[in-house]
C-alpha positions in Angstrom: 101.5 34.7 140.1 104.2 32.6 138.6 103.3 30.3 135.7 103.2 26.7 137.0 104.8 25.6 133.7 107.9 27.6 134.6 108.2 25.8 137.9 107.8 22.4 136.2 110.5 23.3 133.6 113.1 24.7 136.0 116.3 22.7 136.1 119.1 23.5 138.5 122.7 22.3 138.6 125.4 23.1 141.1 129.1 22.7 140.6 130.7 19.8 142.5 132.2 22.2 145.2 128.9 23.6 146.4 129.2 26.1 149.3 126.5 27.4 151.7 127.0 30.9 150.3 125.4 29.9 147.0 122.0 29.2 148.6 120.7 32.8 148.7 122.3 33.6 145.4 120.5 30.7 143.7 117.3 31.8 145.3 117.7 35.2 143.6 118.5 33.7 140.2 115.6 31.3 140.5 113.3 34.3 141.2 114.5 35.9 138.0 113.7 32.9 135.9 110.3 32.3 137.4 109.3 36.0 137.1 108.6 35.3 133.4 110.7 38.2 132.2 112.1 36.2 129.3 115.4 34.9 130.7 115.7 31.1 130.1 119.2 30.4 131.3 121.2 32.0 134.1 124.5 31.0 135.6 126.9 32.3 138.3 130.7 32.1 137.8 133.7 32.8 140.1 136.9 33.5 138.2 135.2 32.1 135.1 134.4 28.8 136.8 130.8 27.7 137.0 129.3 27.9 140.5 125.7 27.0 139.6 123.2 27.3 136.7 119.5 27.3 136.4 117.4 27.1 133.2 114.1 26.8 131.6 115.3 25.0 128.4 112.4 22.5 128.7 109.9 25.4 128.6 108.2 26.2 125.3 109.4 29.8 125.4 113.1 28.7 125.2 114.8 28.2 121.8 114.7 24.6 120.6 117.4 23.8 118.1 116.9 20.5 116.5 120.5 19.3 116.6 121.0 19.1 120.4 119.2 17.4 123.2 118.6 19.4 126.4 121.7 18.0 128.2 123.9 19.1 125.3 122.3 22.5 125.2 122.8 23.0 128.9 126.5 22.2 128.6 126.8 24.6 125.6 125.2 27.4 127.6 127.5 26.8 130.5 130.6 26.7 128.3 129.5 29.8 126.4 128.9 31.6 129.6 132.4 30.8 130.9 133.9 32.1 127.6 131.9 35.3 127.9 133.1 35.9 131.4 136.7 35.5 130.1 136.0 37.9 127.2 134.4 40.4 129.6 137.5 40.2 131.8 139.6 41.1 128.7 137.3 44.0 127.9 137.6 45.2 131.5 141.3 45.5 131.1 141.0 47.1 127.6 138.7 49.7 129.0 141.0 50.5 131.9 142.8 53.2 129.8 139.5 55.2 129.8 139.8 55.8 133.6 136.0 55.4 133.9 135.9 52.6 136.4 135.3 48.8 136.2 133.1 47.1 133.6 130.0 46.3 135.6 127.4 45.4 132.9 127.9 43.9 129.4 124.9 43.6 127.1 124.9 41.7 123.8 122.0 41.8 121.4 121.4 40.0 118.1 118.3 39.8 115.9 116.9 37.0 118.0 118.9 36.8 121.2 119.9 38.8 124.3 122.8 38.0 126.6 124.0 39.8 129.7 127.2 39.4 131.8 127.0 41.6 134.9 129.6 41.9 137.5 128.7 41.2 141.1 131.9 41.8 143.0 135.5 41.3 142.1 135.7 38.0 140.1 132.0 37.0 140.4 129.8 37.4 137.4 126.2 36.5 136.5 125.4 35.5 132.9 122.0 35.1 131.4 120.3 34.4 128.0 116.9 35.5 126.8 115.0 35.4 123.5 114.2 38.5 121.5 111.2 38.8 119.1 112.8 38.5 115.7 113.4 41.8 113.9 114.0 42.7 110.3 117.5 41.8 109.0 118.1 45.4 107.9 116.9 47.1 111.1 119.1 48.5 113.8 118.9 47.0 117.3 116.1 48.3 119.5 116.9 48.3 123.3 113.3 48.7 124.1 112.6 45.2 122.9 114.8 43.8 125.7 114.5 46.5 128.4 112.4 44.4 130.7 115.1 41.6 130.7 117.9 44.2 130.9 116.4 45.9 133.9 115.7 42.6 135.6 119.3 41.4 135.0 120.6 44.7 136.4 118.4 44.4 139.5 119.7 40.8 140.0 123.3 42.0 140.0 122.4 44.7 142.6 120.5 42.2 144.8 123.5 39.8 144.7 125.7 42.7 145.8 123.4 43.5 148.7 123.9 40.0 150.0 127.5 40.9 150.4 126.6 44.2 152.0 127.7 46.2 148.9 125.7 49.1 147.5 124.3 48.9 144.0 126.5 50.2 141.2 123.4 51.4 139.3 124.0 49.2 136.2 122.1 50.7 133.3 121.4 53.9 135.2 117.8 52.9 135.9 118.0 53.6 139.6 118.6 57.4 139.1 115.7 59.8 139.2 116.4 61.7 136.0 112.9 62.6 134.7 113.2 66.2 135.9 116.7 66.6 134.4 115.8 66.2 130.7 117.1 69.1 128.8 117.5 70.2 125.2 120.5 68.9 123.3 123.9 70.5 124.2 124.3 71.6 120.6 121.4 74.0 121.1 123.4 76.1 123.6 124.0 79.6 122.5 127.8 79.7 122.6 128.9 76.1 122.7 130.2 74.4 119.6 130.7 70.6 119.5 134.0 69.2 118.4 134.1 67.6 115.0 136.5 65.5 113.0 136.4 63.8 109.7 133.6 64.4 107.2 130.7 66.6 108.3 128.2 64.6 110.3 124.6 64.3 108.8 122.1 66.9 109.6 120.4 66.4 112.9 123.2 64.3 114.4 124.1 67.0 116.9 120.7 66.8 118.5 121.6 63.4 119.7 124.3 64.8 122.0 123.6 66.4 125.3 125.2 66.5 128.8 122.3 64.4 130.2 122.9 61.6 127.6 125.3 60.9 124.8 128.6 62.7 124.8 130.7 61.2 121.9 129.5 59.8 118.6 131.2 58.5 115.5 130.4 56.4 112.4 132.7 53.9 110.9 132.7 52.2 107.5 135.1 49.6 106.1 137.4 49.9 109.1 137.7 53.7 108.9 136.2 56.5 110.8 133.9 58.5 108.6 133.0 61.3 111.0 133.0 62.0 114.7 131.4 64.6 116.9 131.5 65.2 120.7 130.6 67.6 123.5 133.4 66.6 125.8 134.3 70.3 126.1 130.9 71.2 127.4 131.1 73.0 130.8 128.6 70.5 132.4 131.1 67.7 131.8 134.1 69.5 133.4 134.0 67.3 136.6 134.8 64.2 134.5 138.3 65.5 133.7 141.4 66.2 135.7 145.1 66.7 135.3 145.6 63.0 134.6 142.8 62.7 132.0 142.1 65.7 129.8 139.5 66.2 127.2 142.1 65.6 124.5 143.2 62.3 126.3 139.6 61.0 126.4 138.9 62.0 122.8 142.0 60.2 121.6 141.3 57.1 123.6 137.6 56.9 122.4 138.7 57.2 118.8 141.2 54.3 119.3 138.5 52.2 121.0 136.0 53.0 118.3 138.2 51.7 115.6 138.6 48.4 117.5 135.0 47.9 118.5 133.9 46.2 115.3 136.5 43.5 115.9 135.6 43.2 119.6 131.9 42.8 118.7 132.9 40.1 116.1 134.9 38.2 118.8 132.0 38.4 121.3 129.7 37.1 118.6 132.0 34.2 117.8 132.2 33.3 121.6 128.4 33.1 121.7 127.8 31.2 118.4 127.0 27.9 120.0 124.2 29.4 122.0 123.0 32.5 120.2 122.1 32.9 116.5 123.2 35.9 114.4 125.7 38.7 114.4 126.0 41.2 117.3 123.8 44.2 116.5 124.2 46.0 119.8 126.9 45.9 122.4 126.9 47.9 125.6 129.9 48.1 127.8 128.6 49.7 131.0 131.3 50.9 133.3 131.1 52.7 136.7 131.1 56.1 134.9 128.9 55.8 131.9 129.0 53.4 129.0 130.4 52.6 125.6 128.0 51.6 122.8 128.2 49.7 119.5 125.3 49.6 117.0 125.7 47.6 113.8 124.2 49.3 110.8 125.5 46.8 108.2 128.3 44.3 107.9 130.9 47.1 107.4 129.1 50.0 109.0 128.5 50.9 112.6 127.9 53.7 115.1 130.1 54.1 118.2 128.9 56.2 121.2 130.0 57.1 124.7 128.3 58.5 127.8 130.3 59.5 130.9 127.3 59.8 133.2 126.1 56.6 134.9 122.7 58.2 135.6 122.0 58.6 131.9 123.3 55.3 130.5 119.9 54.1 129.4 118.9 57.5 128.0 122.1 57.7 125.9 121.4 54.1 124.7 117.9 55.0 123.6 119.1 58.1 121.8 121.8 56.2 119.9 119.4 53.5 119.0 117.0 56.1 117.5 119.8 57.5 115.4 120.8 54.0 114.3 117.3 53.3 113.2 117.3 56.6 111.2 120.4 55.5 109.3 119.0 52.0 108.6 115.4 53.0 107.7 114.9 53.4 103.9 113.9 56.9 102.8 
């Protein structure tokens, strides 16, 4: 049963040019807010222009900064959401060189906040904000702390697509039945040797890589790649390559993107500053074929990861998070 206080706190606003097609879309967004999953603001944009917004900013569970009244806060969230849509559109073009499909889900996590920007169709996006129980300043991001919200946001995007008679793009990979497909890490194969570059990766790093999960991993400090390791040559991944995109092509493009990701995460954090406190600790760029991940370890130190398989996006995320925690936990 829905908390009556959520109903009482719900505020809805529609852009001046309301259209009948928004009615069912608003219903789905309202259902997300009233589910109590933790989202306190959600808005729908077309080409970066606000269509409608709903929020629970008057509810005790929402952040309550002292310097703004509710109307100012609502305006800030709407503007920040529009800026995020613009940034996501830029990232979509930047990721085009990977040839892994459109950017369908963007996740931003800080120590206290969670933001999603999920694609519906074409130039339509849904943006939402949720609180995160505060974590230690030194700790790496933990996706399990926001998995309920993340799943609900992914489901919302899929439900909005179904209104348009479009199939789900399986954002996050949660719709795949992969429980029976868990295998030992690829590095455990008898004859297969992962590709390495830079300094030797720490002991145990290779166990994070497997065909049913994370495929590329690198660590970066002070703007330079310290080490990288991948299993892109693994036979199970052969279908992801062709004459136009070889293993060497992908490896080179991932290395270039990895070097840029710290700046991209900083730009996203700057875009969100009026609405979300803190630096970006986790950034997930979920495309049609897999995802790209950024995990902040310290101001000048981060992990970069890639999965090519959409069915294992969430599993790769969890594996990379576990590795990030290992690197940030004092011995």
